[in-house]
N, C-alpha and C positions, 0 to 999 in steps of 0.2 A: 149764558146766564148773565154775565157781567155787562154785556152790551144792551140786549133787549130788556132784560128784567131787572136791571139795576139802573144804569144811566138813563135809558129811554123811559122806563116807567117812572122814575123819580122826576124826570123832566116833564112828563105829562102831568104828574101831580102838582108840580110848581105852576103849571099853566092853569090849574084848576079843573083839569079833566076828571070826569067820573071814572072812566075806564080807559085802558089801553087795549085796542083790538088788533090782533095779528091774524095772519093767514094759516096758522098751524092747524093740522087735522087732529083735533082733540076736542073735548067738551069739558065745561065746568058746570057743576050743579050745586046751587046754594041750598043748604039744609036748614031746617027750622031752628036748629040750635046755633046757627051762625057760621058753622064750618062750611068749607067749600071742598067738594070732591072733584078731583081730576079724573076724567073718564077717557077711555079710548074713543077715537073718532068712529063714526058709524061705518066708514069705508076702511075695512080691516087692512086692505093692501096699502093704504096711504097713511094709516095711523101714525102719529108722531108723539104719542104720550111717552114713549121711551126716552126721547130727548128732553121732554119737559119734566121728567121726574126730579130735576134739581130744584123745582119750585116748592115753596112752603106757603103757609096760609097768608102771610103778609102780601105775597105777590098774587096768589090766586084770587084773593078778594077783589082785586082791581083790574082783572083782565077778562077779555072776551075772546072766544074763538068761533066766529060766526060760521065758518065753512065746515066745522066739525060735525054738524048735524046733517050733512049732505054727502052723497057719493061724489067722487071726483068728476064723473061724467056729468052729473047734474050741475056742478059748479061751472064746468066748461060751457054747458048749454046756456046757463044764465048769463055768463060773461059774453058769449057770442051774440045773444039777443040784444045786449046793450052796446055792442060794437067795441068791446074792450080788447086790445091787442093780446092780452095775457091768455085769451081763450085758445089760441093756437100755439102757445109756447110749449116746447118739449119739456117733459118732466126731467128734473135733475135726479140722477140715480145715486149720487154719493153726497158730496158736500155742495150745498146750494150756492156757495159763493165762489166756486171754481167753475169758470165759464165752460171749459171743455170736459169737465168731469174726470180729468186725469189727475188724481191726487198724488200719484207717484212723481209726475213732473213737478207739481206744486211743491212737494217736499224737497225735491232735488234743487229747486230754485230758491226756496226760502228756509230750508232746514237741512242743508247739505251734510251737517255733522251727523245726522241720524241715518244717512244713506251710505254709510261707510262699508266697504267690503270687509269680510271676516271669515273665520273658519266655520266649516260644517263639522260637527263632532258627534260622537255617540256618547252614551251615558258614562263610559269609561274614560272619556276625554280623548279618544283616538281621533285624529284629524282625518276626515274622509274627503274633504274637498273645500271649496271656497264659495261663499254666497256673495251677492252683490248689493247687500243692504237689507236689513231685517224687515222693513215695511213692505218688501216685495213678496213676503211669504205669509202663509196662514197655517194655523194649527191643523193637522190632518192632511196637509198637502203631500202628494207623492210625486207628481209629475213636475218636470222642470227644475229638479234639484241638481242635475249634472253629476250624479254619483252612481250611475248604473253599474251593473256587474258585481254588486256586493253580495249576491246570493238572495236571501229573502228580501221582499220589498221593504223599503224604509220610508217612514213618514215623519213629517215635522211634528215633534212632541213638545218643543219648548222654544220660545224666542228669548234668549238670555241677553237682555239689553245691557246688563252690568258688564258682561265680558264680550259683548258684540259677537256672540256665537249662536249659530243655528243648530239646535240639538235635534237629532233624529233617532228613531227607534222603531221597534216592531209595532204592529198594529195593536197588540194587547197592552201597550204602554199608553195608549191614548185615552181610554175611558177613565173618568173620575166621577165619584159619587157626591162630592161636596166641594164647596169653595168658601173662601172668606172674603167679604167685601168690607172696605173701610171708607171713611168719608161719607157715610150713608146719610142721605137726606130723607126724612119721612114727610110726605106731603101733608099729613095731618098734624105735623109737629110733635109727634110722639111715636116711640117704637111700638111695633106690634107685640102681642103677648108671646112669650116663649112657647114654641111648639105650634105657632099659627100655620095653618095650611095656606099655600099660595101657589102662584105660577111665576116662574122666573124666565126672563129673556136675557141671554148672555151676549147678544148683539142686536142691532137694530132690526134686522130681518130674520132673526132666529124664531123658531117655533117655541111658544111658551112651554116650559117643562114643569110638571108637577113637583112640588117640593115642600119642605118644612123649614120654617125660619126660626133661628135661635139667636136673638140679639145678645151681644156680648158688650153691653154698654150702649150709650145713646147714639153712637155713630159707627158701630161695628156689628156685623151680623154674619153668622155662619149659616150657610144654605146647604141642606141635605136633600139630594134629589132621589125620587123614587126609582129612577133608572139612570145608569151612568151616562154622562155626556162626553163626546169625543173632543170637543173643541173649546174647552174652557181656557181662556187666554188672559193672563195678568195684564192689567192696563185697560181692558175693555170694561164697559159698564154692565153691571148686573141690576136689572130693574124688576120689581116685584109687583104682582097684580093679584087682586081678588076678583076674578071675573073681569068686568070692564073697569073696575076701580084701580087706579094706579096708586100703590101704597108708598112708593119711593124707590130709591136706588143708590148704589155706591160703586166704587171701583174695585174690581177683582185684583187681589194682591197675591204675590208669590209667597208661598210658605216654605220655610226651610225644611228639608227632609232630614230626619234624624239619621246619623251615620249607620246605625244598625239596620234601618229599613233600606237605606241605599245599598249597603253591602248585600243584604238579602236579595234585593232585586237583581244583582249582578251575578249571583251564584247560578250554576247550571241546574 
C-alpha cells in the first residue's frame, strides 16, 4: 500500500497523470454517485482483490486495473502477439518480489529474528519438542512436527509469536466460528451495517466462507461464520466480499481466553 498506492500514486499525481495503471487482477467500477467499487478480477484463480482491500476511495478514484477484465490466458495471448517477454514468464506463487518464491529463505536472510527455534507445547504448557521457526508452520499442520509417538494425532492450533511457541492440540481444538479483525479498511470509506451478510477470505487462496459482520467501531469488526473454520490465524488478513464487490479487510487478532474457559477446555 505504502509503495504503489502512496508514493507512486502521489508521484503520478504530481506529474499530472489522470490515473495510475497497474497489472493487478482486479476491477474498478465507477458508480453514478461518484463512488468507486473494487471488484474481483474475472479470472477467479488470479484474482488479487484480497491484497487490494487496503485501498479506500481516495486511491480507487485514480487507479486502473486493465488486465482485470481478462482471463490470465488471454492476457498471455495478447502479450505474445505483441512480442512482449512477459508472455512466457512463470507465475509467482507467493510474494512477487522474491525471485525464487522461497519466502522462508527470504525471512531467514532479512528477518532472522522471527525464524528463531522454540518450544512445541500443548495447551497445558507441557514441552513436547522444538520447532525451527514459527513461519515454517501453518495452523492445522500435522506432518513434519517431529513429535510422533504422542498417542492421538496432534495438530498446530496456534502460533504464539509473543512466547515463540508452537502450540499443538487435538483436531477438535482447530475449529473456530468467529474472529476479530482490527485495523479494518472499508473500501467505500464506511463500515457495513451491523449484521450484514458477506463472504470472508482468511488468506489469499482461501475459499470465501459465508459469514455475518458485526462492526465494533470504525476499524474493528467481529466476523461470525456459518460453519467453523479450521485455520483462522492471527496476523493474517481477513477480507470481506459481497459477491464480486470487495468490502474491505483487516488483520486477524488473537483474543485472550478467559481463565474459566481455558480451565474448562483442559478438564477431562
